[in-house]
N, CA, C and O atoms as a Tinker XYZ file with bonds, in Angstrom:
   456  protein
     1  N     -7.061000  -10.165000  -44.387000    73     2
     2  CA    -8.152000   -9.225000  -44.387000    64     1     3
     3  C     -8.886000   -9.240000  -43.051000    63     2     4     5
     4  O     -9.291000   -8.192000  -42.549000    81     3
     5  N     -9.058000  -10.430000  -42.478000    73     3     6
     6  CA    -9.796000  -10.518000  -41.219000    64     5     7
     7  C     -9.095000   -9.778000  -40.084000    63     6     8     9
     8  O     -9.743000   -9.344000  -39.132000    81     7
     9  N     -7.780000   -9.632000  -40.179000    73     7    10
    10  CA    -7.031000   -8.955000  -39.127000    64     9    11
    11  C     -6.852000   -7.454000  -39.385000    63    10    12    13
    12  O     -6.307000   -6.742000  -38.542000    81    11
    13  N     -7.303000   -6.979000  -40.533000    73    11    14
    14  CA    -7.178000   -5.569000  -40.884000    64    13    15
    15  C     -8.297000   -4.789000  -40.193000    63    14    16    17
    16  O     -9.451000   -4.829000  -40.619000    81    15
    17  N     -7.944000   -4.088000  -39.132000    73    15    18
    18  CA    -8.935000   -3.378000  -38.318000    64    17    19
    19  C     -9.598000   -2.219000  -39.056000    63    18    20    21
    20  O    -10.620000   -1.704000  -38.602000    81    19
    21  N     -9.028000   -1.801000  -40.197000    73    19    22
    22  CA    -9.677000   -0.752000  -40.978000    64    21    23
    23  C    -10.818000   -1.322000  -41.830000    63    22    24    25
    24  O    -11.646000   -0.568000  -42.342000    81    23
    25  N    -10.860000   -2.647000  -41.980000    73    23    26
    26  CA   -11.933000   -3.307000  -42.729000    64    25    27
    27  C    -13.004000   -3.812000  -41.779000    63    26    28    29
    28  O    -14.194000   -3.568000  -41.977000    81    27
    29  N    -12.565000   -4.520000  -40.746000    73    27    30
    30  CA   -13.492000   -5.043000  -39.729000    64    29    31
    31  C    -12.747000   -5.057000  -38.398000    63    30    32    33
    32  O    -11.635000   -5.577000  -38.305000    81    31
    33  N    -13.360000   -4.489000  -37.380000    73    31    34
    34  CA   -12.700000   -4.365000  -36.084000    64    33    35
    35  C    -13.074000   -5.517000  -35.162000    63    34    36    37
    36  O    -14.186000   -6.042000  -35.221000    81    35
    37  N    -12.137000   -5.898000  -34.317000    73    35    38
    38  CA   -12.433000   -6.844000  -33.255000    64    37    39
    39  C    -12.002000   -8.273000  -33.501000    63    38    40    41
    40  O    -12.125000   -9.114000  -32.611000    81    39
    41  N    -11.503000   -8.565000  -34.680000    73    39    42
    42  CA   -11.067000   -9.938000  -34.955000    64    41    43
    43  C     -9.548000   -9.999000  -34.805000    63    42    44    45
    44  O     -8.809000   -9.293000  -35.491000    81    43
    45  N     -9.109000  -10.852000  -33.899000    73    43    46
    46  CA    -7.679000  -11.078000  -33.714000    64    45    47
    47  C     -7.304000  -12.445000  -34.255000    63    46    48    49
    48  O     -8.114000  -13.122000  -34.889000    81    47
    49  N     -6.072000  -12.839000  -33.998000    73    47    50
    50  CA    -5.550000  -14.112000  -34.518000    64    49    51
    51  C     -6.432000  -15.305000  -34.167000    63    50    52    53
    52  O     -6.735000  -16.132000  -35.027000    81    51
    53  N     -6.834000  -15.393000  -32.932000    73    51    54
    54  CA    -7.605000  -16.551000  -32.474000    64    53    55
    55  C     -8.896000  -16.669000  -33.276000    63    54    56    57
    56  O     -9.201000  -17.729000  -33.823000    81    55
    57  N     -9.644000  -15.582000  -33.342000    73    55    58
    58  CA   -10.934000  -15.626000  -34.015000    64    57    59
    59  C    -10.774000  -15.773000  -35.524000    63    58    60    61
    60  O    -11.582000  -16.446000  -36.164000    81    59
    61  N     -9.751000  -15.158000  -36.099000    73    59    62
    62  CA    -9.510000  -15.310000  -37.543000    64    61    63
    63  C     -9.247000  -16.776000  -37.877000    63    62    64    65
    64  O     -9.777000  -17.295000  -38.860000    81    63
    65  N     -8.427000  -17.446000  -37.060000    73    63    66
    66  CA    -8.156000  -18.874000  -37.288000    64    65    67
    67  C     -9.441000  -19.694000  -37.218000    63    66    68    69
    68  O     -9.685000  -20.554000  -38.064000    81    67
    69  N    -10.246000  -19.426000  -36.221000    73    67    70
    70  CA   -11.474000  -20.197000  -36.023000    64    69    71
    71  C    -12.527000  -19.892000  -37.094000    63    70    72    73
    72  O    -13.269000  -20.783000  -37.508000    81    71
    73  N    -12.590000  -18.640000  -37.538000    73    71    74
    74  CA   -13.525000  -18.260000  -38.599000    64    73    75
    75  C    -13.150000  -18.962000  -39.900000    63    74    76    77
    76  O    -14.013000  -19.527000  -40.573000    81    75
    77  N    -11.881000  -18.929000  -40.251000    73    75    78
    78  CA   -11.442000  -19.601000  -41.483000    64    77    79
    79  C    -11.718000  -21.100000  -41.417000    63    78    80    81
    80  O    -12.131000  -21.704000  -42.408000    81    79
    81  N    -11.492000  -21.695000  -40.255000    73    79    82
    82  CA   -11.776000  -23.123000  -40.111000    64    81    83
    83  C    -13.262000  -23.403000  -40.283000    63    82    84    85
    84  O    -13.642000  -24.345000  -40.980000    81    83
    85  N    -14.098000  -22.594000  -39.655000    73    83    86
    86  CA   -15.549000  -22.782000  -39.759000    64    85    87
    87  C    -16.019000  -22.656000  -41.209000    63    86    88    89
    88  O    -16.980000  -23.310000  -41.612000    81    87
    89  N    -15.340000  -21.815000  -41.988000    73    87    90
    90  CA   -15.679000  -21.629000  -43.402000    64    89    91
    91  C    -15.036000  -22.691000  -44.294000    63    90    92    93
    92  O    -15.324000  -22.745000  -45.490000    81    91
    93  N    -14.170000  -23.533000  -43.731000    73    91    94
    94  CA   -13.371000  -24.486000  -44.518000    64    93    95
    95  C    -12.576000  -23.736000  -45.585000    63    94    96    97
    96  O    -12.440000  -24.193000  -46.720000    81    95
    97  N    -12.057000  -22.576000  -45.192000    73    95    98
    98  CA   -11.330000  -21.697000  -46.107000    64    97    99
    99  C     -9.886000  -21.539000  -45.629000    63    98   100   101
   100  O     -9.641000  -21.269000  -44.453000    81    99
   101  N     -8.960000  -21.704000  -46.524000    73    99   102
   102  CA    -7.557000  -21.529000  -46.174000    64   101   103
   103  C     -7.280000  -20.075000  -45.810000    63   102   104   105
   104  O     -7.773000  -19.167000  -46.479000    81   103
   105  N     -6.502000  -19.845000  -44.761000    73   103   106
   106  CA    -6.122000  -18.472000  -44.431000    64   105   107
   107  C     -5.162000  -17.894000  -45.488000    63   106   108   109
   108  O     -4.886000  -16.695000  -45.488000    81   107
   109  N     -4.665000  -18.743000  -46.372000    73   107   110
   110  CA    -3.771000  -18.303000  -47.441000    64   109   111
   111  C     -4.543000  -17.844000  -48.687000    63   110   112   113
   112  O     -3.950000  -17.331000  -49.636000    81   111
   113  N     -5.845000  -18.030000  -48.675000    73   111   114
   114  CA    -6.679000  -17.655000  -49.827000    64   113   115
   115  C     -6.659000  -16.143000  -50.007000    63   114   116   117
   116  O     -6.847000  -15.394000  -49.048000    81   115
   117  N     -6.434000  -15.706000  -51.219000    73   115   118
   118  CA    -6.400000  -14.275000  -51.519000    64   117   119
   119  C     -7.808000  -13.687000  -51.512000    63   118   120   121
   120  O     -8.739000  -14.281000  -52.056000    81   119
   121  N     -7.953000  -12.535000  -50.903000    73   119   122
   122  CA    -9.252000  -11.871000  -50.799000    64   121   123
   123  C     -9.833000  -11.581000  -52.178000    63   122   124   125
   124  O    -11.045000  -11.673000  -52.370000    81   123
   125  N     -8.988000  -11.236000  -53.132000    73   123   126
   126  CA    -9.502000  -10.892000  -54.457000    64   125   127
   127  C    -10.009000  -12.107000  -55.239000    63   126   128   129
   128  O    -10.482000  -11.966000  -56.366000    81   127
   129  N     -9.911000  -13.297000  -54.643000    73   127   130
   130  CA   -10.456000  -14.500000  -55.287000    64   129   131
   131  C    -11.796000  -14.918000  -54.677000    63   130   132   133
   132  O    -12.418000  -15.874000  -55.141000    81   131
   133  N    -12.238000  -14.207000  -53.644000    73   131   134
   134  CA   -13.503000  -14.553000  -52.990000    64   133   135
   135  C    -14.691000  -14.173000  -53.869000    63   134   136   137
   136  O    -14.717000  -13.096000  -54.465000    81   135
   137  N    -15.662000  -15.060000  -53.939000    73   135   138
   138  CA   -16.895000  -14.728000  -54.656000    64   137   139
   139  C    -17.962000  -14.321000  -53.624000    63   138   140   141
   140  O    -17.692000  -14.311000  -52.423000    81   139
   141  N    -19.135000  -13.997000  -54.082000    73   139   142
   142  CA   -20.199000  -13.507000  -53.197000    64   141   143
   143  C    -20.591000  -14.566000  -52.162000    63   142   144   145
   144  O    -20.870000  -14.234000  -51.010000    81   143
   145  N    -20.613000  -15.831000  -52.568000    73   143   146
   146  CA   -20.953000  -16.898000  -51.615000    64   145   147
   147  C    -19.888000  -17.036000  -50.534000    63   146   148   149
   148  O    -20.210000  -17.272000  -49.369000    81   147
   149  N    -18.610000  -16.889000  -50.918000    73   147   150
   150  CA   -17.524000  -16.919000  -49.935000    64   149   151
   151  C    -17.695000  -15.791000  -48.923000    63   150   152   153
   152  O    -17.526000  -15.989000  -47.720000    81   151
   153  N    -18.031000  -14.611000  -49.424000    73   151   154
   154  CA   -18.211000  -13.446000  -48.543000    64   153   155
   155  C    -19.379000  -13.642000  -47.585000    63   154   156   157
   156  O    -19.286000  -13.303000  -46.405000    81   155
   157  N    -20.475000  -14.189000  -48.095000    73   155   158
   158  CA   -21.627000  -14.465000  -47.228000    64   157   159
   159  C    -21.269000  -15.496000  -46.164000    63   158   160   161
   160  O    -21.655000  -15.360000  -45.003000    81   159
   161  N    -20.531000  -16.522000  -46.565000    73   159   162
   162  CA   -20.092000  -17.552000  -45.621000    64   161   163
   163  C    -19.198000  -16.950000  -44.542000    63   162   164   165
   164  O    -19.339000  -17.271000  -43.362000    81   163
   165  N    -18.288000  -16.084000  -44.947000    73   163   166
   166  CA   -17.418000  -15.406000  -43.979000    64   165   167
   167  C    -18.236000  -14.576000  -42.995000    63   166   168   169
   168  O    -18.025000  -14.660000  -41.785000    81   167
   169  N    -19.158000  -13.784000  -43.502000    73   167   170
   170  CA   -19.986000  -12.930000  -42.628000    64   169   171
   171  C    -20.778000  -13.781000  -41.639000    63   170   172   173
   172  O    -20.826000  -13.470000  -40.449000    81   171
   173  N    -21.393000  -14.842000  -42.123000    73   171   174
   174  CA   -22.160000  -15.722000  -41.237000    64   173   175
   175  C    -21.279000  -16.313000  -40.140000    63   174   176   177
   176  O    -21.683000  -16.367000  -38.979000    81   175
   177  N    -20.080000  -16.754000  -40.505000    73   175   178
   178  CA   -19.195000  -17.372000  -39.519000    64   177   179
   179  C    -18.524000  -16.362000  -38.607000    63   178   180   181
   180  O    -18.234000  -16.673000  -37.452000    81   179
   181  N    -18.273000  -15.160000  -39.102000    73   179   182
   182  CA   -17.764000  -14.101000  -38.220000    64   181   183
   183  C    -18.788000  -13.847000  -37.117000    63   182   184   185
   184  O    -18.438000  -13.805000  -35.937000    81   183
   185  N    -20.046000  -13.680000  -37.501000    73   183   186
   186  CA   -21.097000  -13.429000  -36.514000    64   185   187
   187  C    -21.246000  -14.604000  -35.553000    63   186   188   189
   188  O    -21.381000  -14.401000  -34.346000    81   187
   189  N    -21.225000  -15.813000  -36.068000    73   187   190
   190  CA   -21.406000  -16.998000  -35.218000    64   189   191
   191  C    -20.253000  -17.171000  -34.236000    63   190   192   193
   192  O    -20.481000  -17.389000  -33.046000    81   191
   193  N    -19.027000  -17.077000  -34.720000    73   191   194
   194  CA   -17.847000  -17.283000  -33.860000    64   193   195
   195  C    -17.765000  -16.191000  -32.798000    63   194   196   197
   196  O    -17.553000  -16.484000  -31.622000    81   195
   197  N    -17.932000  -14.935000  -33.206000    73   195   198
   198  CA   -17.846000  -13.848000  -32.221000    64   197   199
   199  C    -18.983000  -13.915000  -31.209000    63   198   200   201
   200  O    -18.776000  -13.614000  -30.033000    81   199
   201  N    -20.164000  -14.297000  -31.638000    73   199   202
   202  CA   -21.283000  -14.458000  -30.699000    64   201   203
   203  C    -20.986000  -15.547000  -29.680000    63   202   204   205
   204  O    -21.206000  -15.354000  -28.484000    81   203
   205  N    -20.491000  -16.683000  -30.141000    73   203   206
   206  CA   -20.131000  -17.780000  -29.226000    64   205   207
   207  C    -19.047000  -17.340000  -28.256000    63   206   208   209
   208  O    -19.094000  -17.671000  -27.071000    81   207
   209  N    -18.071000  -16.593000  -28.760000    73   207   210
   210  CA   -16.973000  -16.128000  -27.902000    64   209   211
   211  C    -17.485000  -15.160000  -26.836000    63   210   212   213
   212  O    -17.065000  -15.226000  -25.681000    81   211
   213  N    -18.378000  -14.276000  -27.220000    73   211   214
   214  CA   -18.937000  -13.312000  -26.259000    64   213   215
   215  C    -19.726000  -14.047000  -25.176000    63   214   216   217
   216  O    -19.574000  -13.761000  -23.989000    81   215
   217  N    -20.561000  -14.984000  -25.585000    73   215   218
   218  CA   -21.344000  -15.766000  -24.621000    64   217   219
   219  C    -20.427000  -16.528000  -23.669000    63   218   220   221
   220  O    -20.732000  -16.671000  -22.485000    81   219
   221  N    -19.298000  -17.016000  -24.195000    73   219   222
   222  CA   -18.348000  -17.782000  -23.381000    64   221   223
   223  C    -17.431000  -16.881000  -22.555000    63   222   224   225
   224  O    -16.600000  -17.385000  -21.799000    81   223
   225  N    -17.564000  -15.578000  -22.682000    73   223   226
   226  CA   -16.724000  -14.665000  -21.900000    64   225   227
   227  C    -15.374000  -14.393000  -22.526000    63   226   228   229
   228  O    -14.457000  -13.925000  -21.851000    81   227
   229  N    -15.242000  -14.681000  -23.809000    73   227   230
   230  CA   -13.975000  -14.443000  -24.507000    64   229   231
   231  C    -13.073000  -15.663000  -24.471000    63   230   232   233
   232  O    -13.502000  -16.779000  -24.177000    81   231
   233  N    -11.815000  -15.415000  -24.777000    73   231   234
   234  CA   -10.842000  -16.501000  -24.872000    64   233   235
   235  C     -9.670000  -16.205000  -23.963000    63   234   236   237
   236  O     -9.028000  -15.163000  -24.100000    81   235
   237  N     -9.385000  -17.089000  -23.051000    73   235   238
   238  CA    -8.260000  -16.932000  -22.141000    64   237   239
   239  C     -7.210000  -17.970000  -22.495000    63   238   240   241
   240  O     -7.347000  -19.142000  -22.144000    81   239
   241  N     -6.166000  -17.544000  -23.188000    73   239   242
   242  CA    -5.093000  -18.466000  -23.550000    64   241   243
   243  C     -4.034000  -18.489000  -22.451000    63   242   244   245
   244  O     -3.522000  -19.553000  -22.103000    81   243
   245  N     -3.706000  -17.331000  -21.910000    73   243   246
   246  CA    -2.657000  -17.281000  -20.897000    64   245   247
   247  C     -3.260000  -16.992000  -19.518000    63   246   248   249
   248  O     -3.722000  -17.905000  -18.834000    81   247
   249  N     -3.254000  -15.728000  -19.121000    73   247   250
   250  CA    -3.664000  -15.440000  -17.748000    64   249   251
   251  C     -4.659000  -14.291000  -17.633000    63   250   252   253
   252  O     -4.772000  -13.691000  -16.563000    81   251
   253  N     -5.378000  -13.969000  -18.695000    73   251   254
   254  CA    -6.323000  -12.850000  -18.634000    64   253   255
   255  C     -7.508000  -13.184000  -17.738000    63   254   256   257
   256  O     -8.078000  -14.273000  -17.811000    81   255
   257  N     -7.861000  -12.229000  -16.899000    73   255   258
   258  CA    -9.076000  -12.308000  -16.090000    64   257   259
   259  C     -9.750000  -10.944000  -16.177000    63   258   260   261
   260  O     -9.083000   -9.916000  -16.064000    81   259
   261  N    -11.059000  -10.926000  -16.375000    73   259   262
   262  CA   -11.782000   -9.654000  -16.493000    64   261   263
   263  C    -11.803000   -8.943000  -15.144000    63   262   264   265
   264  O    -11.386000   -9.495000  -14.127000    81   263
   265  N    -12.294000   -7.712000  -15.157000    73   263   266
   266  CA   -12.393000   -6.939000  -13.916000    64   265   267
   267  C    -13.364000   -7.581000  -12.930000    63   266   268   269
   268  O    -13.340000   -7.276000  -11.738000    81   267
   269  N    -14.216000   -8.468000  -13.432000    73   267   270
   270  CA   -15.164000   -9.179000  -12.565000    64   269   271
   271  C    -14.604000  -10.522000  -12.082000    63   270   272   273
   272  O    -15.295000  -11.292000  -11.415000    81   271
   273  N    -13.341000  -10.787000  -12.433000    73   271   274
   274  CA   -12.718000  -12.034000  -12.018000    64   273   275
   275  C    -13.086000  -13.225000  -12.888000    63   274   276   277
   276  O    -12.893000  -14.375000  -12.492000    81   275
   277  N    -13.617000  -12.948000  -14.072000    73   275   278
   278  CA   -14.065000  -14.017000  -14.962000    64   277   279
   279  C    -13.013000  -14.280000  -16.029000    63   278   280   281
   280  O    -12.492000  -13.347000  -16.639000    81   279
   281  N    -12.705000  -15.544000  -16.251000    73   279   282
   282  CA   -11.829000  -15.909000  -17.352000    64   281   283
   283  C    -12.702000  -16.421000  -18.490000    63   282   284   285
   284  O    -13.764000  -17.003000  -18.269000    81   283
   285  N    -12.234000  -16.191000  -19.702000    73   283   286
   286  CA   -12.992000  -16.639000  -20.863000    64   285   287
   287  C    -13.009000  -18.151000  -20.964000    63   286   288   289
   288  O    -12.113000  -18.828000  -20.460000    81   287
   289  N    -14.027000  -18.674000  -21.612000    73   287   290
   290  CA   -14.144000  -20.126000  -21.776000    64   289   291
   291  C    -14.188000  -20.551000  -23.233000    63   290   292   293
   292  O    -14.312000  -21.741000  -23.525000    81   291
   293  N    -14.087000  -19.583000  -24.166000    73   291   294
   294  CA   -14.149000  -19.943000  -25.575000    64   293   295
   295  C    -12.961000  -20.813000  -25.990000    63   294   296   297
   296  O    -13.065000  -21.588000  -26.940000    81   295
   297  N    -11.842000  -20.691000  -25.288000    73   295   298
   298  CA   -10.674000  -21.507000  -25.633000    64   297   299
   299  C    -10.970000  -23.004000  -25.514000    63   298   300   301
   300  O    -10.250000  -23.824000  -26.084000    81   299
   301  N    -12.008000  -23.357000  -24.791000    73   299   302
   302  CA   -12.395000  -24.767000  -24.674000    64   301   303
   303  C    -13.050000  -25.269000  -25.956000    63   302   304   305
   304  O    -13.242000  -26.473000  -26.128000    81   303
   305  N    -13.395000  -24.341000  -26.864000    73   303   306
   306  CA   -14.059000  -24.681000  -28.121000    64   305   307
   307  C    -13.159000  -24.526000  -29.340000    63   306   308   309
   308  O    -13.618000  -24.706000  -30.467000    81   307
   309  N    -11.898000  -24.199000  -29.136000    73   307   310
   310  CA   -11.015000  -23.930000  -30.275000    64   309   311
   311  C    -10.796000  -25.184000  -31.114000    63   310   312   313
   312  O    -10.513000  -26.261000  -30.590000    81   311
   313  N    -10.933000  -25.023000  -32.412000    73   311   314
   314  CA   -10.741000  -26.131000  -33.342000    64   313   315
   315  C     -9.332000  -26.201000  -33.902000    63   314   316   317
   316  O     -8.813000  -27.291000  -34.143000    81   315
   317  N     -8.703000  -25.041000  -34.113000    73   315   318
   318  CA    -7.362000  -25.038000  -34.699000    64   317   319
   319  C     -6.353000  -24.193000  -33.933000    63   318   320   321
   320  O     -5.189000  -24.580000  -33.820000    81   319
   321  N     -6.770000  -23.061000  -33.410000    73   319   322
   322  CA    -5.815000  -22.150000  -32.769000    64   321   323
   323  C     -5.091000  -22.831000  -31.615000    63   322   324   325
   324  O     -5.716000  -23.456000  -30.758000    81   323
   325  N     -3.776000  -22.705000  -31.603000    73   323   326
   326  CA    -2.840000  -23.307000  -30.622000    64   325   327
   327  C     -2.779000  -24.833000  -30.702000    63   326   328   329
   328  O     -2.250000  -25.464000  -29.787000    81   327
   329  N     -3.295000  -25.436000  -31.753000    73   327   330
   330  CA    -3.344000  -26.898000  -31.840000    64   329   331
   331  C     -2.328000  -27.462000  -32.836000    63   330   332   333
   332  O     -2.540000  -28.536000  -33.401000    81   331
   333  N     -1.231000  -26.745000  -33.051000    73   331   334
   334  CA    -0.181000  -27.197000  -33.965000    64   333   335
   335  C      0.240000  -28.634000  -33.632000    63   334   336   337
   336  O      0.434000  -28.991000  -32.470000    81   335
   337  N      0.373000  -29.439000  -34.680000    73   335   338
   338  CA     0.800000  -30.839000  -34.594000    64   337   339
   339  C     -0.228000  -31.768000  -33.937000    63   338   340   341
   340  O      0.060000  -32.942000  -33.704000    81   339
   341  N     -1.402000  -31.257000  -33.644000    73   339   342
   342  CA    -2.482000  -32.098000  -33.124000    64   341   343
   343  C     -3.410000  -32.476000  -34.272000    63   342   344   345
   344  O     -3.384000  -31.851000  -35.333000    81   343
   345  N     -4.214000  -33.483000  -34.059000    73   343   346
   346  CA    -5.111000  -33.943000  -35.107000    64   345   347
   347  C     -6.356000  -33.068000  -35.188000    63   346   348   349
   348  O     -6.928000  -32.673000  -34.172000    81   347
   349  N     -6.754000  -32.778000  -36.406000    73   347   350
   350  CA    -7.958000  -31.998000  -36.676000    64   349   351
   351  C     -9.172000  -32.781000  -36.191000    63   350   352   353
   352  O     -9.273000  -33.987000  -36.416000    81   351
   353  N    -10.090000  -32.090000  -35.527000    73   351   354
   354  CA   -11.309000  -32.730000  -35.044000    64   353   355
   355  C    -12.208000  -33.187000  -36.190000    63   354   356   357
   356  O    -12.987000  -34.128000  -36.036000    81   355
   357  N    -12.100000  -32.525000  -37.328000    73   355   358
   358  CA   -12.977000  -32.808000  -38.459000    64   357   359
   359  C    -12.463000  -33.958000  -39.335000    63   358   360   361
   360  O    -13.241000  -34.826000  -39.730000    81   359
   361  N    -11.158000  -33.970000  -39.643000    73   359   362
   362  CA   -10.637000  -34.941000  -40.620000    64   361   363
   363  C     -9.522000  -35.838000  -40.091000    63   362   364   365
   364  O     -9.111000  -36.782000  -40.766000    81   363
   365  N     -9.035000  -35.549000  -38.892000    73   363   366
   366  CA    -7.993000  -36.357000  -38.256000    64   365   367
   367  C     -6.608000  -36.181000  -38.879000    63   366   368   369
   368  O     -5.722000  -37.001000  -38.638000    81   367
   369  N     -6.404000  -35.127000  -39.674000    73   367   370
   370  CA    -5.083000  -34.797000  -40.220000    64   369   371
   371  C     -4.423000  -33.791000  -39.284000    63   370   372   373
   372  O     -5.081000  -33.228000  -38.410000    81   371
   373  N     -3.134000  -33.568000  -39.465000    73   371   374
   374  CA    -2.359000  -32.712000  -38.563000    64   373   375
   375  C     -2.570000  -31.227000  -38.870000    63   374   376   377
   376  O     -2.511000  -30.797000  -40.022000    81   375
   377  N     -2.816000  -30.462000  -37.810000    73   375   378
   378  CA    -2.952000  -29.008000  -37.910000    64   377   379
   379  C     -1.552000  -28.406000  -37.969000    63   378   380   381
   380  O     -0.651000  -28.831000  -37.247000    81   379
   381  N     -1.386000  -27.426000  -38.826000    73   379   382
   382  CA    -0.083000  -26.783000  -38.951000    64   381   383
   383  C     -0.167000  -25.323000  -38.522000    63   382   384   385
   384  O     -1.245000  -24.738000  -38.419000    81   383
   385  N      1.005000  -24.764000  -38.278000    73   383   386
   386  CA     1.113000  -23.336000  -37.968000    64   385   387
   387  C      2.038000  -22.726000  -38.998000    63   386   388   389
   388  O      3.099000  -23.268000  -39.307000    81   387
   389  N      1.621000  -21.596000  -39.521000    73   387   390
   390  CA     2.437000  -20.867000  -40.482000    64   389   391
   391  C      2.404000  -19.391000  -40.118000    63   390   392   393
   392  O      1.694000  -18.996000  -39.194000    81   391
   393  N      3.157000  -18.584000  -40.827000    73   391   394
   394  CA     3.121000  -17.136000  -40.611000    64   393   395
   395  C      2.537000  -16.473000  -41.838000    63   394   396   397
   396  O      2.933000  -16.764000  -42.967000    81   395
   397  N      1.595000  -15.582000  -41.606000    73   395   398
   398  CA     1.015000  -14.765000  -42.660000    64   397   399
   399  C      1.143000  -13.319000  -42.203000    63   398   400   401
   400  O      0.612000  -12.939000  -41.159000    81   399
   401  N      1.841000  -12.527000  -42.979000    73   399   402
   402  CA     2.098000  -11.119000  -42.621000    64   401   403
   403  C      2.696000  -11.009000  -41.228000    63   402   404   405
   404  O      2.362000  -10.097000  -40.472000    81   403
   405  N      3.584000  -11.940000  -40.891000    73   403   406
   406  CA     4.292000  -11.900000  -39.617000    64   405   407
   407  C      3.509000  -12.415000  -38.426000    63   406   408   409
   408  O      4.003000  -12.354000  -37.301000    81   407
   409  N      2.303000  -12.920000  -38.638000    73   407   410
   410  CA     1.478000  -13.390000  -37.523000    64   409   411
   411  C      1.277000  -14.895000  -37.618000    63   410   412   413
   412  O      1.085000  -15.437000  -38.707000    81   411
   413  N      1.322000  -15.554000  -36.490000    73   411   414
   414  CA     1.116000  -16.998000  -36.449000    64   413   415
   415  C     -0.321000  -17.350000  -36.790000    63   414   416   417
   416  O     -1.262000  -16.742000  -36.282000    81   415
   417  N     -0.476000  -18.335000  -37.654000    73   415   418
   418  CA    -1.796000  -18.770000  -38.097000    64   417   419
   419  C     -1.860000  -20.285000  -38.069000    63   418   420   421
   420  O     -0.977000  -20.961000  -38.598000    81   419
   421  N     -2.897000  -20.814000  -37.455000    73   419   422
   422  CA    -3.099000  -22.255000  -37.364000    64   421   423
   423  C     -4.229000  -22.663000  -38.302000    63   422   424   425
   424  O     -5.252000  -21.984000  -38.391000    81   423
   425  N     -4.032000  -23.780000  -39.003000    73   423   426
   426  CA    -5.108000  -24.271000  -39.862000    64   425   427
   427  C     -4.877000  -25.721000  -40.254000    63   426   428   429
   428  O     -3.777000  -26.256000  -40.115000    81   427
   429  N     -5.931000  -26.337000  -40.742000    73   427   430
   430  CA    -5.867000  -27.713000  -41.230000    64   429   431
   431  C     -5.753000  -27.648000  -42.752000    63   430   432   433
   432  O     -6.708000  -27.252000  -43.422000    81   431
   433  N     -4.604000  -28.029000  -43.307000    73   431   434
   434  CA    -4.439000  -27.944000  -44.763000    64   433   435
   435  C     -5.346000  -28.906000  -45.526000    63   434   436   437
   436  O     -5.541000  -28.745000  -46.730000    81   435
   437  N     -5.893000  -29.884000  -44.853000    73   435   438
   438  CA    -6.822000  -30.819000  -45.512000    64   437   439
   439  C     -8.240000  -30.233000  -45.576000    63   438   440   441
   440  O     -8.876000  -30.266000  -46.629000    81   439
   441  N     -8.723000  -29.712000  -44.483000    73   439   442
   442  CA   -10.083000  -29.159000  -44.432000    64   441   443
   443  C    -10.159000  -27.755000  -45.047000    63   442   444   445
   444  O    -11.204000  -27.347000  -45.553000    81   443
   445  N     -9.061000  -27.037000  -44.998000    73   443   446
   446  CA    -9.054000  -25.641000  -45.426000    64   445   447
   447  C     -8.203000  -25.472000  -46.676000    63   446   448   449
   448  O     -7.147000  -24.841000  -46.645000    81   447
   449  N     -8.667000  -26.031000  -47.746000    73   447   450
   450  CA    -7.932000  -25.959000  -49.002000    64   449   451
   451  C     -8.062000  -24.569000  -49.615000    63   450   452   453
   452  O     -9.072000  -23.887000  -49.443000    81   451
   453  N     -7.022000  -24.169000  -50.331000    73   451   454
   454  CA    -6.975000  -22.816000  -50.905000    64   453   455
   455  C     -7.895000  -22.656000  -52.074000    63   454   456
   456  O     -7.966000  -21.577000  -52.662000    81   455
C-alpha cells in the first residue's frame, strides 16, 4: 500500500522500508488487517521519516546529485534498507530481504512481526 502512488504519492522502496521499521510493522502485513491505531502510527511515521529525509536532502544510494551539487544524507540514517544480512540496530537479529509484488523489501523479522 505504501508504494501505491494512487493512495499516497512520494514513498518509494527506501522510505517504505524505513516507515515499516519505525512502526515495528511487517511489510508483509495485509492492509485490510490494520486497525485505526495502526493507521495513525503509519501516518505519524510517514510524516516523520519523510520530514527527516527532506531535511537530510534525500537519500543517495548510488550516484544521485541534485542540480545544486548536493547529495542526500538520509542514507546515513537507514535502519533496514540495503542492510541485508546485517544486524538490526534495535534487536541485534539479522535483517532479511524479500520480494513483495516484485520489489525488494528489507526488514527485521524479529522487530517487525506480522
